[in-house]
C-alpha positions as CSV (number, residue, x, y, z in Angstrom):
1,M,21.8,-12.9,1.1
2,T,19.1,-14.2,-1.3
3,R,19.2,-13.8,-4.8
4,T,16.4,-11.9,-6.0
5,E,15.0,-13.0,-9.3
6,L,13.3,-10.4,-11.7
7,L,10.3,-12.2,-13.3
8,Q,8.7,-11.2,-16.7
9,P,5.1,-10.5,-16.7
10,D,4.2,-13.6,-18.8
11,A,2.9,-17.3,-18.0
12,A,6.5,-18.5,-17.1
13,G,6.9,-15.6,-14.7
14,I,3.4,-15.9,-13.0
15,A,3.9,-19.7,-12.7
16,R,7.4,-19.2,-11.0
17,A,6.0,-16.6,-8.7
18,A,3.2,-19.0,-7.7
19,D,5.6,-21.7,-7.2
20,L,7.8,-19.5,-4.8
21,L,4.8,-18.4,-2.7
22,A,3.8,-22.1,-2.2
23,A,7.5,-23.0,-1.2
24,G,7.2,-20.2,1.6
25,D,9.4,-17.6,-0.3
26,L,8.7,-13.9,-0.7
27,V,7.5,-12.5,-4.0
28,A,7.1,-8.9,-4.8
29,F,4.4,-8.2,-7.2
30,P,2.4,-5.1,-8.7
31,T,-1.1,-4.1,-7.6
32,E,-3.0,-1.1,-9.0
33,T,-1.8,0.9,-6.0
34,V,1.8,-0.1,-5.1
35,Y,4.0,-3.2,-5.3
36,G,3.3,-5.4,-2.5
37,L,5.7,-8.0,-0.9
38,G,3.8,-11.4,-0.8
39,A,4.1,-14.5,1.2
40,D,1.5,-17.4,2.0
41,A,-0.8,-16.0,4.7
42,R,-1.2,-19.4,6.1
43,N,2.5,-20.0,6.7
44,S,3.8,-18.3,9.9
45,L,7.4,-18.8,8.9
46,A,6.9,-17.0,5.5
47,V,5.0,-14.2,7.0
48,A,7.8,-13.8,9.5
49,R,10.1,-13.3,6.7
50,I,8.0,-10.3,5.6
51,F,8.8,-8.6,8.8
52,E,12.4,-9.5,8.6
53,A,12.9,-8.2,5.1
54,K,11.1,-5.0,5.7
55,G,12.4,-4.3,9.1
56,R,8.7,-4.0,9.9
57,P,7.5,-3.9,13.6
58,R,5.6,-7.0,14.6
59,F,2.8,-4.9,16.0
60,N,2.0,-3.6,12.7
61,P,-0.8,-5.9,10.9
62,L,-0.6,-6.9,7.3
63,I,-3.4,-6.7,4.5
64,V,-4.4,-10.2,2.9
65,H,-5.0,-10.1,-0.8
66,V,-7.4,-12.6,-2.4
67,A,-8.8,-13.1,-5.9
68,S,-12.5,-12.4,-5.2
69,A,-15.1,-11.4,-2.6
70,Q,-16.2,-15.0,-2.4
71,A,-12.7,-16.1,-1.3
72,A,-12.7,-13.3,1.2
73,R,-15.6,-14.7,3.1
74,R,-13.5,-17.7,4.0
75,Y,-11.5,-15.6,6.2
76,V,-13.7,-13.0,7.8
77,D,-17.1,-12.5,9.1
78,W,-19.0,-11.1,6.2
79,T,-21.6,-8.2,6.8
80,E,-24.2,-6.6,4.5
81,Q,-22.1,-3.4,4.3
82,A,-19.1,-5.4,3.2
83,D,-21.1,-6.8,0.5
84,T,-22.5,-3.4,-0.7
85,L,-18.8,-2.0,-0.8
86,A,-17.3,-5.4,-2.4
87,R,-20.0,-5.0,-5.1
88,A,-19.2,-1.3,-5.8
89,F,-15.4,-1.3,-5.3
90,W,-13.7,-4.9,-5.6
91,P,-11.4,-5.4,-7.5
92,G,-10.0,-2.0,-6.5
93,P,-8.2,0.0,-4.0
94,L,-10.3,-0.6,-1.1
95,T,-9.2,-2.8,1.9
96,L,-12.0,-3.8,4.6
97,V,-11.2,-4.6,8.1
98,L,-13.6,-7.3,9.4
99,P,-13.6,-9.9,12.4
100,I,-11.4,-12.7,11.2
101,R,-13.0,-16.1,11.4
102,A,-12.0,-18.5,14.0
103,D,-11.2,-21.2,11.5
104,S,-9.6,-18.8,8.8
105,G,-6.2,-20.9,9.2
106,L,-4.3,-17.8,8.7
107,S,-1.2,-17.0,10.7
108,D,-1.5,-15.0,13.7
109,L,1.3,-12.8,12.5
110,V,-0.9,-11.6,9.8
111,T,-3.3,-9.7,12.3
112,A,-0.5,-8.8,14.9
113,D,-2.9,-10.7,17.3
114,L,-5.9,-8.4,16.6
115,P,-9.4,-9.9,16.3
116,S,-9.9,-8.5,12.9
117,L,-8.3,-9.0,9.4
118,A,-7.5,-6.4,6.7
119,I,-8.4,-7.9,3.4
120,R,-8.8,-6.7,-0.3
121,V,-9.2,-8.0,-3.9
122,P,-6.5,-6.2,-6.1
123,A,-7.5,-5.1,-9.6
124,H,-4.3,-5.1,-11.4
125,P,-4.4,-8.1,-13.9
126,L,-0.9,-9.5,-12.8
127,A,-2.1,-9.6,-9.2
128,Q,-5.2,-11.4,-10.2
129,Q,-3.5,-13.8,-12.4
130,L,-0.8,-14.6,-9.5
131,L,-3.6,-15.0,-6.9
132,S,-5.8,-17.3,-9.3
133,A,-2.3,-19.4,-10.0
134,F,-1.3,-19.7,-6.3
135,G,-4.8,-20.4,-5.1
136,G,-4.7,-19.0,-1.6
137,P,-4.4,-15.9,0.3
138,V,-1.5,-13.7,0.1
139,A,-0.2,-11.3,3.0
140,A,1.4,-8.4,1.3
141,P,2.4,-4.9,2.6
142,S,4.1,-2.5,0.4
143,A,7.5,-4.0,-0.9
144,N,9.7,-1.4,0.7
145,P,12.0,-1.1,3.8
146,S,9.5,-0.1,6.6
147,G,8.6,3.4,6.8
148,R,10.3,4.5,3.4
149,I,8.9,5.6,0.3
150,S,6.6,3.0,-1.2
151,P,7.3,1.3,-4.4
152,T,5.6,1.9,-7.4
153,T,8.0,0.0,-9.8
154,A,10.0,-3.0,-10.1
155,A,13.2,-0.9,-9.9
156,H,11.9,0.9,-6.5
157,V,11.5,-2.7,-5.0
158,M,14.9,-3.8,-6.1
159,A,16.6,-0.7,-4.9
160,G,15.2,-1.1,-1.3
161,L,15.0,-5.1,-1.0
162,D,17.3,-6.6,-3.4
163,G,18.9,-9.7,-1.8
164,R,16.2,-9.8,1.0
165,V,13.3,-11.1,-1.2
166,D,13.3,-14.1,-3.6
167,A,11.8,-12.4,-6.5
168,V,10.2,-9.6,-8.2
169,L,7.3,-9.8,-10.7
170,D,7.9,-7.0,-12.9
171,G,4.4,-5.3,-13.9
172,G,5.6,-1.7,-14.9
173,P,4.4,1.3,-12.9
174,C,1.5,1.0,-10.8
175,P,-1.5,3.1,-12.2
176,V,-3.1,4.4,-8.9
177,G,0.3,5.0,-7.0
178,L,-1.2,5.2,-3.6
179,E,-1.9,2.4,-1.2
180,S,-5.7,1.2,-0.7
181,T,-8.0,2.9,1.4
182,I,-8.7,1.1,4.6
183,L,-12.2,0.9,5.9
184,G,-13.0,-0.8,9.4
185,L,-16.3,-2.5,9.6
186,T,-16.0,-4.2,13.0
187,G,-18.5,-1.5,14.4
188,E,-19.7,1.5,12.5
189,P,-17.9,2.3,9.2
190,T,-14.8,4.0,10.1
191,L,-11.8,5.3,7.8
192,L,-8.5,3.9,9.0
193,R,-6.5,5.0,6.2
194,H,-6.8,7.5,3.3
195,G,-6.0,5.9,0.0
196,G,-6.7,5.5,-3.6
197,L,-10.3,5.2,-3.3
198,P,-11.6,8.8,-2.0
199,A,-13.7,8.7,1.1
200,E,-16.4,10.6,-0.4
201,R,-17.2,7.7,-2.8
202,I,-17.4,5.3,0.1
203,E,-19.7,7.6,2.0
204,A,-22.1,7.8,-1.2
205,C,-22.1,4.2,-1.6
206,L,-23.1,3.6,2.2
207,G,-25.4,6.7,2.3
208,Q,-23.7,7.7,5.7
209,P,-20.8,9.7,6.9
210,L,-17.7,7.7,8.0
211,D,-15.9,8.0,11.4
212,H,-12.3,8.5,11.3
213,D,-9.4,7.0,13.1
214,I,-6.3,7.1,11.0
215,T,-3.7,7.8,13.8
216,P,-4.9,5.8,16.7
217,R,-2.9,5.2,19.9
218,K,-2.9,1.7,19.3
219,L,-2.8,0.4,15.6
220,T,-5.7,-1.2,14.1
221,A,-4.7,-1.3,10.5
222,P,-1.5,-0.7,8.2
223,G,-0.4,2.8,7.5
224,Q,-1.3,4.3,10.8
225,M,2.1,4.9,12.1
226,E,3.0,8.6,12.5
227,S,6.3,8.3,10.6
228,H,5.8,6.6,7.3
229,Y,6.6,6.6,3.6
230,A,9.7,8.7,4.3
231,P,12.6,9.7,2.0
232,D,16.0,10.1,3.1
233,A,15.5,14.0,2.7
234,L,13.6,16.1,5.0
235,L,10.2,17.4,3.5
236,R,8.9,21.1,4.0
237,L,5.1,21.1,3.2
238,N,2.7,23.7,1.7
239,A,5.7,25.6,0.3
240,T,5.4,28.0,-2.4
241,S,8.9,27.8,-3.6
242,A,12.3,26.3,-2.7
243,T,14.8,28.0,-0.5
244,A,18.6,27.6,-0.8
245,G,19.6,23.8,-0.6
246,E,16.0,22.6,-1.3
247,L,14.4,20.7,-4.3
248,M,10.9,21.9,-5.2
249,L,8.0,19.1,-5.7
250,G,5.2,21.3,-7.4
251,F,1.7,20.9,-8.2
252,G,-0.1,23.1,-10.8
253,A,1.5,25.8,-12.9
254,M,4.8,26.7,-11.2
255,D,8.3,26.6,-11.4
256,C,9.8,23.5,-9.8
257,D,12.3,20.5,-10.2
258,L,9.4,18.1,-10.6
259,N,5.7,18.5,-10.8
260,L,3.0,16.1,-9.4
261,S,0.6,17.5,-12.0
262,P,1.0,20.6,-14.1
263,S,-2.5,20.7,-14.8
264,G,-3.7,20.3,-11.1
265,S,-5.0,16.7,-11.6
266,L,-5.2,14.9,-8.1
267,T,-5.3,11.4,-10.0
268,E,-2.0,12.3,-11.8
269,A,-0.5,13.7,-8.7
270,A,-1.3,10.5,-6.7
271,A,0.1,8.5,-9.3
272,N,3.2,10.6,-9.5
273,L,3.9,11.0,-5.7
274,F,6.0,8.2,-4.9
275,P,8.0,8.1,-8.1
276,H,8.7,11.7,-7.8
277,L,9.8,11.5,-4.0
278,H,12.0,8.5,-5.2
279,A,13.5,10.6,-8.1
280,L,14.2,13.6,-6.0
281,D,15.6,11.7,-2.9
282,A,17.9,10.2,-5.6
283,R,19.5,13.6,-6.1
284,A,20.6,13.6,-2.5
285,A,19.5,17.3,-1.9
286,G,18.9,16.5,1.8
287,R,15.6,18.7,1.7
288,I,12.6,18.8,-0.5
289,A,9.9,21.6,-0.4
290,V,6.5,20.4,-1.5
291,A,3.7,22.5,-2.8
292,P,0.3,22.7,-1.1
293,I,-2.1,20.1,-2.4
294,P,-6.0,20.5,-2.2
295,E,-7.5,18.8,0.9
296,T,-10.2,17.2,-1.2
297,G,-10.7,13.7,-2.9
298,L,-7.5,12.0,-3.6
299,G,-5.6,15.1,-2.1
300,R,-6.6,13.9,1.5
301,A,-4.7,10.6,0.8
302,I,-1.8,12.5,-0.9
303,N,-1.6,15.0,2.1
304,D,-1.7,12.0,4.6
305,R,1.2,10.5,2.9
306,L,3.1,13.7,2.8
307,R,2.3,14.7,6.4
308,R,3.6,11.2,7.7
309,A,6.8,11.3,5.5
310,A,7.6,14.7,6.9
311,A,6.8,13.7,10.5
312,P,9.7,13.3,13.0
313,R,11.6,10.1,12.4
314,P,11.6,7.4,15.2
């Protein structure tokens, strides 16, 4: 068992986190989306520890986090569309999947032997400071046991991975609360995962509709497994009220145990989704009923997470 350090969000905590990454250790850190479990993306032993700590299948690729679009160009074949999107949305909750450069120097474990790389520039100030202090690419899936509810606080990370990782940099709650949107740019622009940036904004930026491939037969990006983001409790979706033995996760004006957004704000609901699922799951109800969520904007990403959380467990 590793002793997990809880690092404060100050210069000393950031420096300690950067030193641990440089030593091949695992550091969980906040992004604007969820907490990521970081390792030096060039160090195969360190990256292998991510899969071990999470119990993550080796065929599920990882996202690499870098400090800037200029840094991203070192690892992927850059395109005009990538440049347009990076100028519009980076730093921010958008991951681009592009052909990996032959001279990238990244571990093959990061890409799960695919010819492409998922890469993004996070907007969270602590993530930016950590990436700058470390000075290299950080592979970082969500900092939780594989397939379980994603973490949006340091406490969530510690609850799931205490003793399996070396440190957690505590940056408070993640403001977006949903993982990044993933867009494939190895061919026509293709939505590979709904996330914190609505697809409509990407389509408006590019001036064209997106293809969709969010649950492919062969994984091409993180977050595409049919069962994912799951609590211990079983979920019943599109419920108008709870039945006996259920807790109710509401949306809009309604009676419920916890409400994603009493006012019906999808932005608020996205930020509350994983924290509320963690809170209800901790009450050991066994079953959670979830109110309908509009299938528009961030609602598409929320519903994507809920459908995968409710899917039959492998």
